[in-house]
Structure formats: structure tokens, C-alpha cells
C-alpha positions as a Markdown table, in Angstrom:
| # | Residue | x | y | z |
|---|---|---|---|---|
| 1 | Met | 16.7 | 33.6 | -22.1 |
| 2 | Ala | 16.6 | 29.8 | -22.2 |
| 3 | Val | 17.4 | 27.8 | -19.1 |
| 4 | Glu | 20.4 | 25.6 | -19.6 |
| 5 | His | 19.7 | 22.0 | -18.5 |
| 6 | Ser | 22.3 | 19.8 | -17.1 |
| 7 | Leu | 22.5 | 16.3 | -18.7 |
| 8 | Ile | 22.6 | 13.2 | -16.4 |
| 9 | Lys | 23.2 | 9.8 | -17.9 |
| 10 | Thr | 22.1 | 6.9 | -15.7 |
| 11 | Asp | 21.1 | 3.3 | -15.6 |
| 12 | Val | 17.6 | 3.8 | -14.1 |
| 13 | Ala | 15.5 | 6.9 | -13.7 |
| 14 | Ile | 12.6 | 6.8 | -11.3 |
| 15 | Val | 9.6 | 9.2 | -11.3 |
| 16 | Gly | 7.9 | 9.3 | -8.0 |
| 17 | Ala | 9.4 | 9.4 | -4.5 |
| 18 | Gly | 6.6 | 7.6 | -2.6 |
| 19 | Leu | 7.3 | 4.4 | -0.8 |
| 20 | Val | 7.6 | 2.3 | -4.0 |
| 21 | Gly | 9.9 | 4.8 | -5.7 |
| 22 | Leu | 12.1 | 5.2 | -2.6 |
| 23 | Thr | 12.5 | 1.5 | -2.0 |
| 24 | Ala | 13.2 | 0.9 | -5.7 |
| 25 | Ala | 15.9 | 3.5 | -5.7 |
| 26 | Ile | 17.5 | 1.9 | -2.6 |
| 27 | Ala | 17.2 | -1.7 | -3.9 |
| 28 | Leu | 18.6 | -0.9 | -7.4 |
| 29 | Ser | 21.5 | 1.1 | -5.9 |
| 30 | Arg | 22.4 | -2.0 | -3.8 |
| 31 | Leu | 22.6 | -3.9 | -7.1 |
| 32 | Gly | 25.3 | -1.5 | -8.3 |
| 33 | Lys | 23.0 | 0.5 | -10.7 |
| 34 | Lys | 23.3 | 4.2 | -11.2 |
| 35 | Val | 19.9 | 5.6 | -10.1 |
| 36 | Val | 18.2 | 9.0 | -10.4 |
| 37 | Leu | 15.1 | 9.6 | -8.3 |
| 38 | Ser | 12.8 | 12.5 | -9.1 |
| 39 | Asp | 9.6 | 13.8 | -7.7 |
| 40 | Ala | 7.4 | 16.9 | -8.3 |
| 41 | Lys | 7.1 | 17.6 | -4.6 |
| 42 | Pro | 9.8 | 18.5 | -2.0 |
| 43 | Ala | 11.2 | 15.7 | 0.1 |
| 44 | Gln | 9.3 | 14.9 | 3.3 |
| 45 | Ser | 10.6 | 16.7 | 6.4 |
| 46 | Leu | 9.4 | 15.8 | 9.9 |
| 47 | Pro | 9.8 | 17.8 | 13.0 |
| 48 | Ala | 12.8 | 16.9 | 15.1 |
| 49 | Asp | 10.6 | 15.7 | 18.0 |
| 50 | Trp | 8.1 | 13.8 | 16.0 |
| 51 | Val | 9.1 | 10.4 | 17.4 |
| 52 | Ser | 8.3 | 11.4 | 21.0 |
| 53 | Asp | 5.2 | 13.4 | 20.0 |
| 54 | Val | 2.6 | 10.7 | 21.0 |
| 55 | Ala | -0.2 | 13.2 | 20.7 |
| 56 | His | 0.1 | 13.2 | 16.9 |
| 57 | Trp | -0.1 | 10.2 | 14.7 |
| 58 | Asp | -0.4 | 9.8 | 10.9 |
| 59 | Ala | -3.9 | 9.0 | 9.8 |
| 60 | Arg | -2.4 | 7.1 | 6.9 |
| 61 | Ile | -1.1 | 3.7 | 8.0 |
| 62 | Tyr | 0.0 | 0.5 | 6.3 |
| 63 | Ala | -0.5 | -3.1 | 7.3 |
| 64 | Leu | 2.8 | -4.7 | 6.2 |
| 65 | Thr | 3.2 | -8.5 | 5.7 |
| 66 | Asn | 6.1 | -10.4 | 7.2 |
| 67 | Gln | 7.5 | -10.8 | 3.7 |
| 68 | Thr | 7.6 | -7.0 | 3.3 |
| 69 | Val | 9.1 | -6.5 | 6.8 |
| 70 | Asn | 11.9 | -9.0 | 6.0 |
| 71 | Trp | 12.7 | -7.2 | 2.8 |
| 72 | Leu | 12.7 | -3.8 | 4.5 |
| 73 | Arg | 15.1 | -5.3 | 7.0 |
| 74 | Ala | 17.4 | -6.4 | 4.2 |
| 75 | Leu | 17.3 | -2.9 | 2.7 |
| 76 | Gly | 18.3 | -1.4 | 6.1 |
| 77 | Val | 15.0 | 0.5 | 6.3 |
| 78 | Trp | 13.3 | -1.4 | 9.1 |
| 79 | Ser | 16.0 | -0.6 | 11.6 |
| 80 | Arg | 15.4 | 3.1 | 11.1 |
| 81 | Leu | 11.8 | 2.8 | 12.2 |
| 82 | Pro | 11.2 | 3.9 | 15.9 |
| 83 | Ala | 10.0 | 0.8 | 17.8 |
| 84 | Ser | 7.6 | 3.0 | 19.8 |
| 85 | Arg | 5.6 | 3.8 | 16.7 |
| 86 | Leu | 5.3 | 0.2 | 15.4 |
| 87 | Asn | 2.5 | -2.2 | 16.3 |
| 88 | Pro | 2.6 | -6.0 | 15.6 |
| 89 | Ile | -0.5 | -7.8 | 14.4 |
| 90 | Ala | -1.0 | -10.9 | 16.6 |
| 91 | Ala | -4.4 | -11.9 | 15.0 |
| 92 | Met | -7.1 | -11.0 | 12.6 |
| 93 | His | -10.8 | -11.2 | 13.4 |
| 94 | Leu | -13.5 | -11.0 | 10.7 |
| 95 | Trp | -17.2 | -10.6 | 11.1 |
| 96 | Ser | -19.8 | -11.5 | 8.4 |
| 97 | Pro | -22.8 | -9.2 | 7.8 |
| 98 | Thr | -25.0 | -11.2 | 10.2 |
| 99 | His | -22.5 | -11.3 | 13.0 |
| 100 | His | -21.7 | -7.7 | 13.6 |
| 101 | His | -21.5 | -7.8 | 17.4 |
| 102 | Ala | -21.1 | -11.5 | 18.2 |
| 103 | Thr | -18.2 | -13.9 | 18.1 |
| 104 | Pro | -16.0 | -13.4 | 15.0 |
| 105 | Ser | -17.0 | -15.5 | 12.0 |
| 106 | Leu | -13.3 | -16.1 | 11.4 |
| 107 | Ser | -10.3 | -15.8 | 13.7 |
| 108 | Leu | -6.7 | -16.1 | 12.4 |
| 109 | Ser | -3.8 | -15.9 | 14.8 |
| 110 | Ala | 0.0 | -15.9 | 14.4 |
| 111 | Asp | 0.2 | -18.7 | 17.0 |
| 112 | Glu | -1.9 | -21.1 | 14.8 |
| 113 | Ala | 0.9 | -20.9 | 12.1 |
| 114 | His | 3.7 | -20.8 | 14.6 |
| 115 | Leu | 4.7 | -17.3 | 13.7 |
| 116 | Pro | 5.7 | -14.5 | 16.1 |
| 117 | Glu | 3.3 | -12.1 | 14.4 |
| 118 | Met | 1.2 | -11.7 | 11.3 |
| 119 | Gly | 2.7 | -8.4 | 10.3 |
| 120 | Tyr | 3.0 | -4.9 | 11.5 |
| 121 | Ile | 1.0 | -1.6 | 11.4 |
| 122 | Val | 3.3 | 1.3 | 10.4 |
| 123 | Glu | 2.6 | 5.0 | 9.9 |
| 124 | Ser | 3.1 | 6.2 | 6.4 |
| 125 | Gln | 5.2 | 9.2 | 7.6 |
| 126 | Ala | 7.5 | 6.9 | 9.7 |
| 127 | Leu | 8.1 | 4.5 | 6.8 |
| 128 | Ile | 8.8 | 7.3 | 4.3 |
| 129 | Asp | 11.2 | 9.0 | 6.8 |
| 130 | Ala | 13.1 | 5.7 | 7.3 |
| 131 | Cys | 13.5 | 5.3 | 3.5 |
| 132 | Trp | 14.8 | 8.9 | 3.2 |
| 133 | Gln | 17.4 | 8.2 | 5.9 |
| 134 | Val | 18.7 | 5.1 | 4.1 |
| 135 | Leu | 18.6 | 6.9 | 0.7 |
| 136 | Ala | 20.7 | 9.8 | 2.1 |
| 137 | Glu | 23.5 | 7.3 | 2.7 |
| 138 | Ser | 23.4 | 5.9 | -0.8 |
| 139 | Glu | 24.8 | 7.1 | -4.1 |
| 140 | Val | 21.3 | 7.7 | -5.6 |
| 141 | Thr | 20.9 | 11.1 | -7.3 |
| 142 | Val | 17.8 | 12.7 | -5.9 |
| 143 | Ile | 16.0 | 15.6 | -7.6 |
| 144 | Thr | 12.8 | 16.8 | -5.8 |
| 145 | Asp | 10.5 | 19.8 | -6.3 |
| 146 | Ala | 10.9 | 19.1 | -10.0 |
| 147 | Pro | 7.7 | 18.2 | -12.0 |
| 148 | Ala | 8.5 | 16.0 | -15.0 |
| 149 | Gln | 7.9 | 17.9 | -18.3 |
| 150 | Ser | 8.4 | 15.4 | -21.1 |
| 151 | Leu | 9.4 | 11.9 | -21.9 |
| 152 | Gln | 11.0 | 10.7 | -25.1 |
| 153 | His | 12.1 | 7.3 | -26.4 |
| 154 | Cys | 15.5 | 7.5 | -28.1 |
| 155 | Ala | 16.8 | 4.3 | -29.6 |
| 156 | His | 17.8 | 2.1 | -26.6 |
| 157 | Met | 17.2 | 4.8 | -23.9 |
| 158 | Val | 14.6 | 7.1 | -22.6 |
| 159 | Arg | 15.0 | 10.8 | -22.1 |
| 160 | Leu | 13.2 | 12.5 | -19.2 |
| 161 | Ser | 13.0 | 16.3 | -19.0 |
| 162 | Leu | 12.8 | 18.1 | -15.7 |
| 163 | Pro | 12.8 | 21.9 | -15.1 |
| 164 | Gln | 16.6 | 22.1 | -14.8 |
| 165 | His | 17.8 | 18.6 | -15.8 |
| 166 | Glu | 17.7 | 16.2 | -18.8 |
| 167 | Ile | 18.0 | 12.5 | -17.7 |
| 168 | Glu | 19.0 | 9.8 | -20.1 |
| 169 | Ala | 18.4 | 6.3 | -18.8 |
| 170 | Ser | 18.3 | 2.7 | -20.0 |
| 171 | Leu | 15.2 | 2.1 | -17.9 |
| 172 | Leu | 12.6 | 4.5 | -16.6 |
| 173 | Leu | 10.3 | 3.4 | -13.7 |
| 174 | Gly | 6.9 | 5.1 | -13.2 |
| 175 | Ala | 6.2 | 4.9 | -9.5 |
| 176 | Asp | 4.1 | 8.1 | -9.4 |
| 177 | Gly | 0.8 | 6.8 | -8.1 |
| 178 | Ala | -2.7 | 6.1 | -9.3 |
| 179 | Arg | -2.7 | 9.3 | -11.5 |
| 180 | Ser | 0.6 | 8.4 | -13.0 |
| 181 | Trp | 2.2 | 11.0 | -15.3 |
| 182 | Val | 4.5 | 8.4 | -16.7 |
| 183 | Arg | 1.6 | 6.1 | -17.6 |
| 184 | Ala | -0.2 | 9.0 | -19.4 |
| 185 | Gln | 2.9 | 10.0 | -21.3 |
| 186 | Cys | 3.2 | 6.4 | -22.6 |
| 187 | Ala | -0.5 | 6.4 | -23.6 |
| 188 | Val | -1.2 | 3.3 | -21.5 |
| 189 | Gly | -4.9 | 2.8 | -21.0 |
| 190 | Val | -6.5 | 2.0 | -17.6 |
| 191 | Gln | -9.2 | -0.5 | -16.8 |
| 192 | Gln | -11.2 | 1.1 | -14.0 |
| 193 | Val | -13.6 | -0.3 | -11.5 |
| 194 | Asp | -15.6 | 2.3 | -9.5 |
| 195 | Phe | -16.6 | 0.7 | -6.2 |
| 196 | Ala | -19.0 | 3.6 | -5.6 |
| 197 | Gln | -17.5 | 3.9 | -2.1 |
| 198 | Thr | -15.4 | 6.3 | -0.1 |
| 199 | Ala | -13.0 | 5.3 | 2.7 |
| 200 | Leu | -13.1 | 7.3 | 5.9 |
| 201 | Val | -9.7 | 7.1 | 7.6 |
| 202 | Thr | -8.9 | 8.4 | 11.1 |
| 203 | Asn | -7.4 | 7.3 | 14.5 |
| 204 | Phe | -9.1 | 6.7 | 17.9 |
| 205 | Lys | -7.9 | 6.1 | 21.4 |
| 206 | Ala | -9.6 | 3.0 | 22.7 |
| 207 | Glu | -11.0 | 2.5 | 26.2 |
| 208 | Arg | -10.1 | -1.2 | 26.2 |
| 209 | Pro | -6.9 | -2.8 | 25.0 |
| 210 | His | -7.0 | -3.9 | 21.4 |
| 211 | Gly | -4.8 | -7.0 | 22.0 |
| 212 | Asn | -2.8 | -6.4 | 18.8 |
| 213 | Ile | -5.8 | -7.7 | 16.9 |
| 214 | Ala | -6.8 | -6.4 | 13.4 |
| 215 | Arg | -10.6 | -6.4 | 13.3 |
| 216 | Gln | -12.8 | -6.2 | 10.2 |
| 217 | Trp | -16.5 | -6.1 | 9.8 |
| 218 | Phe | -18.3 | -6.8 | 6.5 |
| 219 | Gly | -21.7 | -5.3 | 5.7 |
| 220 | Glu | -23.8 | -4.7 | 2.6 |
| 221 | His | -21.4 | -2.8 | 0.4 |
| 222 | Glu | -19.5 | -1.7 | 3.5 |
| 223 | Thr | -16.3 | -2.7 | 5.3 |
| 224 | Leu | -15.1 | -1.4 | 8.6 |
| 225 | Ala | -11.6 | -2.1 | 9.9 |
| 226 | Leu | -10.1 | -1.2 | 13.2 |
| 227 | Leu | -6.3 | -1.8 | 13.1 |
| 228 | Pro | -4.1 | -1.9 | 16.2 |
| 229 | Met | -1.7 | 1.0 | 16.9 |
| 230 | Pro | 0.6 | 2.0 | 19.7 |
| 231 | Gln | -0.6 | 3.9 | 22.8 |
| 232 | Gln | -3.9 | 1.9 | 22.8 |
| 233 | Gln | -5.0 | 3.5 | 19.6 |
| 234 | Val | -6.8 | 2.0 | 16.6 |
| 235 | Ser | -6.8 | 3.2 | 13.0 |
| 236 | Leu | -10.2 | 3.3 | 11.3 |
| 237 | Val | -10.7 | 2.4 | 7.6 |
| 238 | Trp | -14.4 | 2.5 | 6.9 |
| 239 | Ala | -15.5 | 2.0 | 3.3 |
| 240 | Leu | -19.0 | 3.2 | 2.7 |
| 241 | Pro | -21.3 | 4.2 | -0.2 |
| 242 | His | -20.7 | 7.8 | -1.2 |
| 243 | Ala | -24.0 | 9.1 | 0.1 |
| 244 | Val | -23.5 | 7.5 | 3.4 |
| 245 | Val | -20.0 | 8.9 | 3.7 |
| 246 | Thr | -21.4 | 12.4 | 3.2 |
| 247 | Gln | -23.7 | 11.9 | 6.2 |
| 248 | Lys | -20.8 | 10.6 | 8.3 |
| 249 | Gln | -18.6 | 13.6 | 7.3 |
| 250 | Ala | -21.3 | 15.9 | 8.6 |
| 251 | Leu | -20.9 | 14.5 | 12.1 |
| 252 | Ser | -18.6 | 15.9 | 14.7 |
| 253 | Ala | -15.5 | 13.8 | 15.5 |
| 254 | Glu | -17.1 | 12.7 | 18.8 |
| 255 | Ala | -20.4 | 11.7 | 17.1 |
| 256 | Leu | -18.4 | 9.7 | 14.5 |
| 257 | Ala | -16.5 | 7.9 | 17.3 |
| 258 | Val | -19.8 | 6.9 | 18.9 |
| 259 | Glu | -21.1 | 5.5 | 15.6 |
| 260 | Val | -17.9 | 3.5 | 15.0 |
| 261 | Ala | -18.1 | 2.1 | 18.6 |
| 262 | Glu | -21.7 | 1.0 | 18.0 |
| 263 | Arg | -20.9 | -0.5 | 14.6 |
| 264 | Ser | -18.1 | -2.5 | 16.1 |
| 265 | Gly | -20.2 | -3.8 | 18.9 |
| 266 | Gln | -18.5 | -1.8 | 21.7 |
| 267 | Leu | -15.7 | -4.4 | 21.6 |
| 268 | Leu | -13.1 | -1.7 | 22.4 |
| 269 | Gly | -15.3 | 0.4 | 24.7 |
| 270 | Gln | -15.5 | 4.1 | 24.2 |
| 271 | Leu | -13.5 | 5.6 | 21.3 |
| 272 | Thr | -12.0 | 9.0 | 21.6 |
| 273 | Pro | -10.9 | 10.9 | 18.4 |
| 274 | Ser | -7.2 | 11.4 | 18.2 |
| 275 | Gly | -6.7 | 12.8 | 14.7 |
| 276 | Pro | -8.2 | 14.3 | 11.6 |
| 277 | Val | -10.8 | 12.4 | 9.4 |
| 278 | Leu | -9.6 | 11.9 | 5.8 |
| 279 | Ala | -11.7 | 10.6 | 2.9 |
| 280 | Phe | -10.5 | 8.7 | -0.2 |
| 281 | Pro | -12.8 | 7.7 | -3.1 |
| 282 | Leu | -12.2 | 4.0 | -3.8 |
| 283 | Met | -11.3 | 2.8 | -7.3 |
| 284 | Gln | -9.5 | -0.1 | -8.8 |
| 285 | Asn | -7.3 | 1.1 | -11.6 |
| 286 | Thr | -5.4 | -1.5 | -13.6 |
| 287 | Ala | -3.0 | -0.4 | -16.4 |
| 288 | Asp | -3.4 | -2.2 | -19.7 |
| 289 | Thr | 0.3 | -3.1 | -19.4 |
| 290 | Met | 3.1 | -2.6 | -16.8 |
| 291 | Ala | 5.9 | -2.9 | -19.3 |
| 292 | Leu | 6.9 | -1.0 | -22.5 |
| 293 | Pro | 10.3 | -0.6 | -24.1 |
| 294 | Gln | 12.5 | 1.2 | -21.6 |
| 295 | Val | 9.6 | 1.8 | -19.2 |
| 296 | Met | 8.0 | -0.1 | -16.4 |
| 297 | Leu | 5.1 | 0.9 | -14.1 |
| 298 | Leu | 5.2 | 0.0 | -10.5 |
| 299 | Gly | 2.8 | 0.1 | -7.5 |
| 300 | Asp | -0.4 | 2.2 | -7.9 |
| 301 | Ala | 0.7 | 3.4 | -11.3 |
| 302 | Ala | 0.2 | -0.2 | -12.5 |
| 303 | His | -2.5 | -1.5 | -10.1 |
| 304 | Gln | -4.5 | 0.2 | -7.5 |
| 305 | Val | -6.6 | -2.1 | -5.4 |
| 306 | His | -9.4 | -1.8 | -2.8 |
| 307 | Pro | -8.1 | -1.2 | 0.7 |
| 308 | Met | -10.3 | -4.1 | 2.0 |
| 309 | Ala | -7.3 | -6.4 | 1.5 |
| 310 | Gly | -4.8 | -4.1 | 3.0 |
| 311 | Gln | -2.3 | -5.2 | 0.3 |
| 312 | Gly | -1.8 | -2.1 | -1.9 |
| 313 | Val | 1.7 | -1.1 | -0.7 |
| 314 | Asn | 2.7 | -4.7 | -0.3 |
| 315 | Leu | 1.9 | -5.4 | -3.9 |
| 316 | Gly | 4.0 | -2.4 | -4.9 |
| 317 | Phe | 6.9 | -3.6 | -2.8 |
| 318 | Gln | 6.6 | -7.0 | -4.5 |
| 319 | Asp | 6.8 | -5.3 | -7.9 |
| 320 | Val | 10.2 | -3.8 | -6.8 |
| 321 | Gln | 11.4 | -7.2 | -5.4 |
| 322 | Ala | 10.4 | -9.0 | -8.6 |
| 323 | Leu | 12.1 | -6.5 | -10.8 |
| 324 | Cys | 15.3 | -6.4 | -8.8 |
| 325 | Ala | 15.4 | -10.3 | -8.6 |
| 326 | Gln | 15.2 | -10.4 | -12.4 |
| 327 | Ile | 17.8 | -7.6 | -12.9 |
| 328 | Ala | 20.2 | -9.5 | -10.6 |
| 329 | Glu | 20.1 | -12.4 | -13.1 |
| 330 | Leu | 20.2 | -10.3 | -16.3 |
| 331 | Pro | 23.3 | -10.7 | -18.5 |
| 332 | Ala | 25.4 | -7.6 | -18.6 |
| 333 | Val | 25.1 | -7.4 | -22.4 |
| 334 | Arg | 21.3 | -7.2 | -22.2 |
| 335 | Pro | 19.9 | -3.6 | -21.7 |
| 336 | Leu | 17.8 | -3.0 | -18.6 |
| 337 | Gly | 15.1 | -1.5 | -20.8 |
| 338 | Asp | 14.8 | -4.5 | -23.1 |
| 339 | Ala | 11.1 | -4.9 | -23.9 |
| 340 | Arg | 11.1 | -8.7 | -23.7 |
| 341 | Phe | 12.9 | -8.6 | -20.4 |
| 342 | Leu | 10.4 | -6.1 | -18.9 |
| 343 | Arg | 7.4 | -8.2 | -20.3 |
| 344 | His | 8.9 | -11.2 | -18.5 |
| 345 | Val | 9.0 | -9.3 | -15.2 |
| 346 | Met | 5.4 | -8.2 | -15.8 |
| 347 | Arg | 4.3 | -11.8 | -16.3 |
| 348 | Thr | 5.8 | -12.8 | -13.0 |
| 349 | Arg | 3.7 | -10.2 | -11.3 |
| 350 | Gln | 0.4 | -10.9 | -13.0 |
| 351 | Pro | -0.8 | -13.9 | -10.8 |
| 352 | Asp | -0.5 | -12.0 | -7.6 |
| 353 | Ile | -2.2 | -8.9 | -9.0 |
| 354 | Leu | -5.1 | -10.8 | -10.5 |
| 355 | Lys | -5.5 | -12.8 | -7.3 |
| 356 | Met | -5.8 | -9.6 | -5.3 |
| 357 | His | -8.2 | -8.1 | -7.7 |
| 358 | Ala | -10.4 | -11.2 | -7.7 |
| 359 | Leu | -10.4 | -11.3 | -3.9 |
| 360 | Thr | -11.3 | -7.7 | -3.3 |
| 361 | Arg | -13.9 | -7.5 | -6.1 |
| 362 | Gly | -15.4 | -10.9 | -5.1 |
| 363 | Leu | -15.8 | -10.1 | -1.4 |
| 364 | Asp | -17.3 | -6.7 | -2.2 |
| 365 | Thr | -19.8 | -8.2 | -4.7 |
| 366 | Leu | -20.7 | -11.0 | -2.3 |
| 367 | Phe | -21.4 | -8.8 | 0.7 |
| 368 | Ala | -23.0 | -6.1 | -1.3 |
| 369 | Arg | -25.9 | -8.4 | -2.2 |
| 370 | Pro | -28.8 | -7.8 | 0.2 |
| 371 | Gln | -30.4 | -11.1 | -0.4 |
| 372 | Ala | -30.3 | -13.4 | 2.6 |
| 373 | Val | -29.1 | -16.4 | 0.6 |
| 374 | Trp | -25.8 | -14.6 | -0.3 |
| 375 | Thr | -25.3 | -13.4 | 3.3 |
| 376 | His | -25.9 | -16.9 | 4.5 |
| 377 | Ala | -23.5 | -18.3 | 1.9 |
| 378 | Ala | -20.8 | -15.9 | 3.0 |
| 379 | Leu | -21.3 | -16.8 | 6.6 |
| 380 | Leu | -21.1 | -20.5 | 5.9 |
| 381 | Gly | -17.9 | -19.9 | 4.0 |
| 382 | Leu | -16.2 | -18.1 | 6.9 |
| 383 | Arg | -17.4 | -20.8 | 9.3 |
| 384 | Gly | -16.0 | -23.5 | 7.1 |
| 385 | Val | -12.6 | -21.8 | 7.2 |
| 386 | Glu | -12.9 | -21.3 | 11.0 |
| 387 | Asn | -13.5 | -25.0 | 11.5 |
| 388 | Ser | -10.6 | -26.1 | 9.2 |
| 389 | Ala | -7.1 | -25.8 | 10.9 |
| 390 | Met | -5.4 | -26.6 | 7.6 |
| 391 | Leu | -7.2 | -23.9 | 5.6 |
| 392 | Lys | -6.6 | -21.4 | 8.4 |
| 393 | Arg | -2.9 | -22.0 | 8.4 |
| 394 | Phe | -2.9 | -21.6 | 4.6 |
| 395 | Leu | -4.8 | -18.2 | 4.9 |
| 396 | Ile | -2.4 | -17.0 | 7.6 |
| 397 | Arg | 0.6 | -17.9 | 5.5 |
| 398 | Ala | -0.9 | -16.1 | 2.5 |
| 399 | Ala | -1.7 | -13.0 | 4.6 |
| 400 | Thr | 1.7 | -12.8 | 6.2 |
| 401 | Gln | 3.8 | -13.6 | 3.1 |
| 402 | Gly | 1.9 | -11.2 | 0.7 |
């Protein structure tokens, strides 16, 4: 017996209830649009006492720029985040390959740009939970635990089939991650750069105060970051060649903590493991296009970047902001899925995306070269920035505004 599907007609259908999809649903609803948000997985549910459970922290964290924080405030999301699980970034310290344990090659502080902070470190689970809280108070139709089955273009609308629903929308947003189903259904190609690296991610309790400083060490085809978290913890993001990562994964949690402490020059003293170790192969995936008739790709579905820059989620949020800003100016008679309109939105995003790709690939290529001349050139570049107050203020503003 065939299953009867209910038909839902809406302005916007969103596939993917990650951070980009959740915030897109909230923002578009604020613009008065009818929105349906769908996801293949069930909605996130955290234990009732998770805020006070300081023994457990999410290994996946985000470094949010001030621009992102201000936008999340406007959406009503930021106020739902527990202050006890947020950590401001007061400064960034970077080391070149030849200065692993000495004074940082480059120091950038919020004070130098007359800012209260350079951004915030936020747990993934906390941010997602805050989004769900806001979404629950909206008029967005949410359909979870419902894998998308088919996607069809019909005149000036798109039809999305779910197990128990048919969705007809003027615009469909693919916010379903780096392995986007929407992108595949639309036959959009992907330009891929394999960094031949895997990122190890975990949390440590630090013996010495981290001072709200985000620290990053560059090596030959290697990047190690220790990001400040509450309760005197730090979040490790260590990008290493695959073969080296295999060796590190064979270590006990305590032995890995010792290696990280040594690699970071014992700046934070002894490190004590405080969570599981996760591993993520590093790729840069760039969709051939973000915009098609009635369909637009957002976030990692459109552009996945190296975590070295810490800008992946910020770029995705900027996609949503750009789209919503253009929709707010769109004449009522012009359909949301108009191909020329969506291509215009895409063009507004391309400079930021290309800039981030160039930055991450350029740094990785430069520091991956073992020749002393390249290492020396990189060091001189960082020292030049360190000695230029004007350039430092420019970099701080760029880092905090996304």
C-alpha cells in the first residue's frame, strides 16, 4: 500500500539542520518568509544538566568573529548561550616554523584595535542547542529524521520529496554539509584540494592559565592550535600528515598530551586530557557554482575550507547574511528562486571565499616547504607584520569582522 504524502507549499525549503541551516531558517522567518527546515537526522537533544556538567565538553568548537557574534545577537541566539560555557579571545599568538618555543613571531590583541575581544570560542553543541531554542519559538515548519528522497524542478518552483511529505518551494537551500545531497542532486561538480592532512581534535585541562589567548604554531606541513576554553581548558586542533596522525592516534591520551605540551613549548605547563580524541581528514571542496535556478548552496555544501583559518562556520553564516540582505531588498514580484538574483548573491560571496581559500592554501604551501629560504621568508613576513602597528590593526579587524 502506497504511503500518502502530505503536500506543504512554502517560500523556502532548507535541507540540513546544522548551524547554517538553523540560522538560515531563523533569519528568513524573521523576514516574513514561510520556511520548512528538514534534516535526515533527529533534532539534537542535550541532557537537562548539560550546562552545569563541567566534566564534559564538546570536542568540536568554533572560533566566532565579532561580526558573527553581533549577528547571532540580532537573531536572539546569543542570549540563549550559557555564559559559563563561552570564552572570549583576547589575543592571537602565532609562531613560525623556526620559533616553536620562543617569543611569538606575531601577536595580535584586541586592545591594539580598541576592541573588547577578538571573538569567542563556543562549543558546537551549545550553539546548536541555542539555535533550536530560538527556532522552537518561530513559525518555521521543522521535519527531522526524514532523509531527502528526490528533488525536481517544476516551472518556477522546486519539489522536495521526504518520506512522508512533499515540499513545494520557490527557493531550496542546500545547507547539508561537505557531502551535500542537494549538490549531488543538482549535478554540481566540486573542485577538490586534498591537503594530505588529518586534524586531531580534543580538549585538555591546562596547568597554567591560558590568558584567553588563541595560540597557533606553524610547522612543515603542520599546524597546531590551542584555543582558550572555560575552566582553564584548551581545545587542540592539530593538522598533520596522514602517516603522522596514525602514529599519534596509537598513543594513549596521556602520551598525546605530553607530545602536545612539548610541541607548544610547555607554555601552558602540563596538559591533562579532558575528552575524546577525534580525527577529521582535511579537504578543500569548492562547488562549481553556489547558485542554480530555485536552488542555492550554503556553507560547507558550497565551500569547505582548511581549519587553519578557523573561518569555516563564519563563512557559512556570512552566506546566510548575504542572502537575507539581498532578499530584504528583492521586489515582491520577483521570485526568490530567480536564477539571476541567486547568481547576484553568489557574486557578492565570491571575494570572501576566494580570499579565504588563497590564505589557507598559501600558508600551507609556504610552511610545507622544507627549504630554509622559504621558512626564513615566512618568518620575515610575520616579523614585518609584528613591527607594523597599522598592518596589525588591519589584520585584527579582518580577523574579528570575518
